C-alpha positions as CSV (number, residue, x, y, z in Angstrom):
1,M,0.0,0.0,0.0
2,S,1.4,3.4,-1.0
3,V,2.1,6.1,1.6
4,A,-0.5,8.4,-0.1
5,H,-3.1,5.6,0.0
6,Q,-2.3,4.9,3.7
7,E,-2.7,8.6,4.5
8,N,-6.0,8.9,2.6
9,K,-7.3,5.8,4.4
10,Q,-6.2,7.3,7.7
11,Q,-7.9,10.6,6.9
12,G,-11.1,8.7,6.0
13,H,-11.1,6.9,9.4
14,E,-10.4,10.1,11.3
15,Q,-13.2,11.9,9.5
16,Q,-15.6,9.0,10.1
17,G,-14.7,9.0,13.8
18,H,-15.3,12.7,14.0
19,E,-18.7,12.4,12.4
20,R,-19.7,9.6,14.7
21,Q,-18.7,11.7,17.7
22,E,-20.8,14.6,16.5
23,G,-23.8,12.5,15.4
24,S,-25.4,12.0,12.0
25,R,-24.5,15.5,10.9
26,P,-21.1,17.1,11.1
27,S,-21.1,20.2,13.3
28,V,-19.1,23.4,13.8
29,T,-19.1,26.5,15.9
30,L,-18.5,29.8,14.1
31,I,-17.7,33.0,16.0
32,G,-17.7,36.3,14.2
33,L,-20.4,37.4,11.8
34,G,-18.9,40.1,9.7
35,P,-19.2,39.7,6.0
36,M,-16.7,36.9,5.9
37,G,-18.2,35.1,8.9
38,L,-21.7,35.3,7.5
39,A,-20.4,33.7,4.2
40,M,-18.7,31.0,6.1
41,A,-21.7,30.1,8.2
42,G,-23.8,30.0,5.1
43,A,-21.4,27.7,3.4
44,Y,-21.5,25.3,6.3
45,L,-25.3,25.3,6.3
46,D,-25.3,24.7,2.6
47,A,-23.0,21.7,3.2
48,G,-25.4,20.2,5.8
49,Y,-23.5,21.1,8.9
50,A,-25.1,21.7,12.3
51,V,-23.9,25.3,12.9
52,T,-23.7,27.1,16.2
53,L,-23.0,30.9,16.1
54,W,-22.0,33.7,18.3
55,N,-21.3,37.3,17.6
56,R,-21.1,40.4,19.7
57,S,-24.0,41.8,17.7
58,P,-26.6,39.0,17.8
59,G,-28.9,40.8,15.3
60,R,-26.6,39.7,12.4
61,A,-27.5,36.1,12.9
62,G,-31.2,36.4,12.0
63,E,-31.2,34.9,8.5
64,L,-28.8,32.1,9.5
65,V,-31.0,31.2,12.5
66,A,-34.0,31.1,10.1
67,R,-32.0,28.6,8.0
68,G,-31.4,26.3,11.0
69,A,-28.3,27.7,12.8
70,V,-28.3,27.9,16.6
71,L,-27.4,31.3,18.2
72,A,-25.5,30.7,21.4
73,P,-26.2,33.1,24.3
74,D,-22.5,33.8,24.9
75,A,-19.0,32.8,23.6
76,A,-18.5,30.1,26.3
77,A,-21.7,28.3,25.2
78,A,-20.7,28.6,21.6
79,V,-17.3,27.0,22.3
80,A,-18.8,24.3,24.4
81,A,-21.2,23.3,21.7
82,N,-18.7,21.7,19.3
83,D,-15.2,20.3,19.1
84,L,-14.4,22.4,16.0
85,V,-14.5,26.2,16.6
86,V,-13.9,28.6,13.6
87,L,-13.0,32.2,14.4
88,S,-13.6,35.0,11.9
89,L,-12.7,38.2,13.8
90,T,-11.0,41.5,13.0
91,D,-7.7,40.8,14.7
92,Y,-6.1,38.8,17.5
93,D,-7.0,41.3,20.1
94,A,-10.6,40.4,19.4
95,V,-9.6,36.7,19.3
96,F,-8.0,36.8,22.8
97,A,-11.0,38.8,24.2
98,V,-13.5,36.2,23.0
99,L,-11.4,33.1,23.9
100,A,-10.7,34.5,27.4
101,A,-14.4,34.7,28.0
102,A,-14.7,31.0,27.0
103,A,-11.4,29.8,28.6
104,A,-13.2,27.2,30.8
105,E,-14.6,25.4,27.8
106,L,-11.5,25.3,25.6
107,S,-10.0,22.0,26.7
108,G,-10.2,19.4,24.0
109,K,-11.3,21.9,21.3
110,V,-9.7,22.7,18.0
111,V,-9.7,26.4,17.2
112,V,-9.4,27.3,13.5
113,N,-8.3,30.9,13.6
114,L,-9.1,32.7,10.3
115,S,-8.6,36.1,11.8
116,S,-5.9,38.4,10.4
117,D,-2.8,39.5,12.3
118,T,1.0,38.9,12.4
119,P,2.8,35.6,12.4
120,D,4.0,36.2,15.9
121,R,0.5,36.8,17.2
122,A,-0.6,33.5,15.6
123,R,2.3,31.7,17.4
124,E,1.2,33.5,20.7
125,A,-2.4,32.3,20.2
126,A,-1.3,28.7,19.6
127,R,0.8,28.7,22.8
128,W,-2.1,30.3,24.8
129,L,-4.5,27.7,23.6
130,A,-2.1,24.8,24.2
131,E,-1.8,25.9,27.8
132,R,-5.5,25.5,28.1
133,G,-5.7,22.1,26.4
134,A,-6.9,23.2,23.0
135,G,-5.4,22.8,19.5
136,H,-4.9,25.7,17.1
137,L,-4.8,25.9,13.3
138,T,-3.9,29.3,11.8
139,G,-5.7,30.3,8.5
140,G,-5.2,33.0,6.0
141,V,-8.1,33.3,3.6
142,Q,-7.1,34.4,0.2
143,V,-10.5,35.5,-1.1
144,P,-13.3,38.0,-0.3
145,P,-16.6,36.7,1.1
146,S,-17.9,36.1,-2.4
147,G,-15.2,33.4,-2.8
148,I,-16.3,31.4,0.2
149,G,-17.8,28.0,-0.6
150,R,-15.9,27.7,-3.9
151,P,-13.3,24.9,-4.1
152,E,-11.2,27.0,-6.5
153,S,-10.7,29.5,-3.8
154,S,-7.8,29.0,-1.3
155,T,-6.9,29.4,2.3
156,Y,-3.4,29.0,3.8
157,Y,-3.3,26.8,6.9
158,S,-0.5,26.0,9.4
159,G,-0.2,24.2,12.7
160,P,-0.1,20.6,13.7
161,A,-0.4,18.3,10.7
162,E,-2.6,15.8,12.5
163,L,-5.2,18.5,13.3
164,F,-5.2,19.7,9.7
165,R,-5.7,16.2,8.4
166,R,-8.5,15.5,10.9
167,H,-10.5,18.6,10.0
168,R,-9.5,19.0,6.3
169,A,-12.9,18.1,5.0
170,A,-14.6,20.7,7.2
171,L,-12.0,23.3,6.1
172,E,-12.6,22.5,2.5
173,V,-16.3,23.4,2.9
174,L,-15.0,27.0,2.9
175,T,-12.3,27.0,0.3
176,G,-9.5,24.8,-1.0
177,A,-6.9,24.2,1.7
178,D,-3.2,24.9,1.2
179,Y,-1.3,23.5,4.2
180,R,2.1,25.3,4.7
181,G,3.6,23.5,7.7
182,D,3.7,22.9,11.5
183,D,4.7,26.5,12.4
184,P,1.5,28.3,13.4
185,G,2.9,31.5,12.1
186,L,3.4,30.3,8.5
187,A,-0.2,30.7,7.3
188,Q,-0.2,34.4,8.5
189,L,3.2,34.9,6.9
190,Y,2.0,33.7,3.5
191,Y,-1.2,35.7,3.9
192,Q,0.6,39.0,4.8
193,I,3.2,38.7,2.0
194,Q,0.3,38.2,-0.4
195,M,-1.4,41.3,1.1
196,D,1.9,43.2,0.7
197,L,1.8,42.5,-3.0
198,F,-2.0,43.1,-3.3
199,W,-2.2,46.4,-1.6
200,T,0.9,47.9,-3.2
201,S,-0.2,46.8,-6.6
202,L,-3.8,48.1,-6.1
203,A,-2.4,51.4,-4.8
204,A,-0.2,51.7,-8.0
205,Y,-3.3,51.1,-10.2
206,L,-5.3,53.7,-8.3
207,H,-2.5,56.2,-8.5
208,A,-2.1,55.7,-12.2
209,T,-5.9,56.1,-12.6
210,A,-5.7,59.4,-10.7
211,V,-3.0,60.6,-13.2
212,A,-5.1,59.5,-16.1
213,E,-8.3,61.2,-14.9
214,A,-6.3,64.4,-14.1
215,N,-5.4,64.4,-17.8
216,G,-8.9,63.8,-19.0
217,I,-8.7,60.1,-19.5
218,P,-11.6,58.4,-17.7
219,A,-11.1,55.2,-15.7
220,D,-13.0,53.0,-18.1
221,E,-11.0,54.3,-21.0
222,F,-7.7,53.6,-19.1
223,L,-8.9,50.1,-18.0
224,P,-7.8,48.0,-20.9
225,Y,-4.3,49.6,-20.8
226,A,-4.0,49.0,-17.1
227,T,-5.2,45.4,-17.6
228,S,-2.6,44.9,-20.3
229,T,0.2,46.1,-18.0
230,A,-1.0,44.0,-15.1
231,A,-1.3,40.9,-17.4
232,S,2.4,41.3,-18.3
233,L,3.5,41.0,-14.7
234,P,3.4,37.2,-14.4
235,G,6.0,36.9,-17.1
236,F,8.3,39.3,-15.2
237,L,7.8,37.4,-12.0
238,A,8.6,34.1,-13.6
239,F,11.7,35.5,-15.2
240,Y,13.0,37.2,-12.0
241,A,12.1,34.6,-9.3
242,P,14.8,32.0,-10.2
243,R,17.4,34.7,-10.6
244,I,16.5,36.1,-7.1
245,A,16.6,32.6,-5.6
246,A,20.1,32.2,-7.1
247,G,21.3,35.6,-5.9
248,N,21.8,36.6,-9.5
249,H,21.2,40.4,-9.7
250,A,23.3,40.9,-12.9
251,G,22.4,44.0,-15.0
252,D,22.3,42.0,-18.3
253,V,18.6,42.7,-18.9
254,D,17.8,45.8,-16.9
255,R,19.8,48.3,-14.7
256,L,18.8,50.4,-11.7
257,T,20.2,53.5,-13.4
258,M,17.6,52.9,-16.1
259,G,15.0,52.5,-13.5
260,V,15.9,55.8,-11.8
261,A,15.5,57.7,-15.1
262,S,12.2,56.0,-15.8
263,I,10.6,56.6,-12.4
264,E,11.8,60.2,-12.5
265,H,9.9,60.7,-15.7
266,V,6.9,59.2,-14.0
267,L,7.3,61.5,-11.1
268,H,7.6,64.6,-13.3
269,T,4.5,63.6,-15.2
270,V,2.6,63.1,-11.9
271,E,3.6,66.4,-10.5
272,A,2.8,68.2,-13.7
273,S,-0.7,66.7,-13.6
274,G,-1.3,68.1,-10.1
275,V,-1.5,64.6,-8.5
276,D,0.2,63.7,-5.2
277,G,3.6,62.4,-6.0
278,A,4.4,60.7,-2.7
279,L,4.1,57.2,-4.1
280,P,6.4,57.5,-7.1
281,R,8.7,59.8,-5.1
282,L,9.2,57.0,-2.5
283,L,10.0,54.6,-5.3
284,A,12.4,57.0,-6.9
285,D,14.2,57.6,-3.5
286,T,14.4,53.8,-3.1
287,F,16.0,53.4,-6.5
288,R,18.4,56.2,-5.9
289,K,19.4,54.7,-2.5
290,A,20.3,51.5,-4.3
291,V,22.3,53.3,-6.9
292,G,24.1,55.2,-4.2
293,A,25.0,51.9,-2.6
294,G,26.8,50.9,-5.7
295,H,24.1,48.9,-7.5
296,G,23.5,51.2,-10.4
297,G,24.7,48.6,-12.9
298,S,22.7,45.8,-11.3
299,S,19.2,44.6,-12.0
300,V,16.2,46.0,-10.2
301,T,16.1,42.7,-8.3
302,S,19.1,44.0,-6.3
303,L,16.4,45.9,-4.3
304,V,15.5,42.6,-2.6
305,P,18.7,42.4,-0.5
306,L,18.5,46.2,0.0
307,F,15.0,45.8,1.4
308,K,16.4,43.1,3.7
309,G,19.1,45.4,5.0
310,E,21.9,43.4,3.4
């Protein structure tokens, strides 16, 4: 029997055992009913789960209760109701506040924490729960609420592999599950570096759109050109990633001195358009710093060690 087959068989036995423990229907507690939590609760109800809910503002649960969910009177009762507890809260300050109120009920529970914060806060939460006899899986959801319930969507997970295997079927009700490793901070790390890329890229698009509109080009007219530029980025990433991994920042294809000249032209155009130039100015200053450090003849990828302080 192959290792993969053995693992799949083991997962099946674990899931069957979990379902027998919970009864004829799998069950889950979901705490936090913002837009994401509402979508998650709906996905579990769609999948036939018995769902227990709790939220600081109980009025948000009305439609879900009408569909069969149970609204717990407090956080402690919500945690007590099921072995699997999913959190969808604003940050880990909210997580600790909720869990502290339910501390007496945590022993033996598995908390799947889909709230956003730093990798270190995720590690802190895992330690705190372990001290109270509970398991912790960190999650970083990669889609907005509209992507919940879709298998093509993805969530990063990290924490004990055994807990991930045991509850994978329940996690995949929400999205596809991308397990990153035992370190509880890894899921948040992957999530935050994706957010780094997302927010800076979106800010660049919005800034370019502001310059376009300042010059009489409406956003919908600029859209196909912005889309074309964005569509070219995967090719650049695929070209640069292996070179970065190899520490190869040779200026055989591009040079930072060329980048300085280009971004300065952008900055002059932005300022002449009456648009705030802080964003391109920051980039120009970063490029100039790298040139000043002796990397003018190197590729733009030499910014990677610069950003790392090397």
